[in-house]
N, C-alpha and C positions, 0 to 999 in steps of 0.2 A: 623222219626218211620212212619210206615202208623197204618188205625187207625184198632182197633181188629176188628176182624171176628164177634165178639158179644159184648152186654153192661148185667149187669146183675142187674136187679131188686134191692130193698135191700128184699125184700121179697126173690127174686132168692140167695144171698149174707148169708142170716141167713141161706136160708136149705142147701146150703154148706156147711156153720160155723157147725150146725147141724151132718150135716152125717162124716164128719172128726172125731172132739166134740166124739163120739160113738167109736170109731176107735185112742186109746191108741197109740196101738203097734205103731200109724205113726206121725212120726218127725212135727214138728208146720211147717218144711216151704210145709209139703205134700199139697198136690191136689186134685182134682176132673180131672181124664184128660177126654179126646173129642176124641174119634179113631172112623176113619170111616172101617167098614166092609160092602161088598158085601156081598147082600142080591138075589141073583141073578135075573136074566134080566131085568139087568140094572138098578139093586133097589140098592141105600144103606142101613144100618143101621147104628147106631151111638150106638157104646161102651164105657157106663160113669165107668171109674172105678175109686176108691181111690189109688193113687200114695205117693210111698215118694216122688221123687222130679219129675223133666223135662226130657225127652228127648231133649236131644241137638236141634234138631231144633223144637220145640215145642215154642208155640206161647204163652204167659204166659196172663195174665190176673186178675190182684190180683183189685178188690173191695170190699171193705171196709171188710178189712180180709177174704176174701175169694179167694182160689185161683184156678184158670181154667188154664188148659193143654192142647191144641187144639193138634193136630198133624198135620201134611204136609198136609198129604191128606183129612182131616176133615176141614180144612180149607180154602183148594180151594175150597170144595163145598159150605159150609156155608155163602162164598166169594160173593158167583153167587145169593143168595139167597137176 
């Protein structure tokens, strides 16, 4: 198994859990999805969205009860950092 493209501090995990709890319409399996978006002139920005479940190819990171889903393009960019 490859190492995750990011790790969460305890404060970050708490923040993700707080955001998830503020979205009661989402199931317990929901998480924060990180997706890369073109930002022009070779730049990339990241879109963060609470979603019900990961996409098939997303990397799933679970830390201290928080769930992060990293889409493949974002994972490639983050791996390089």
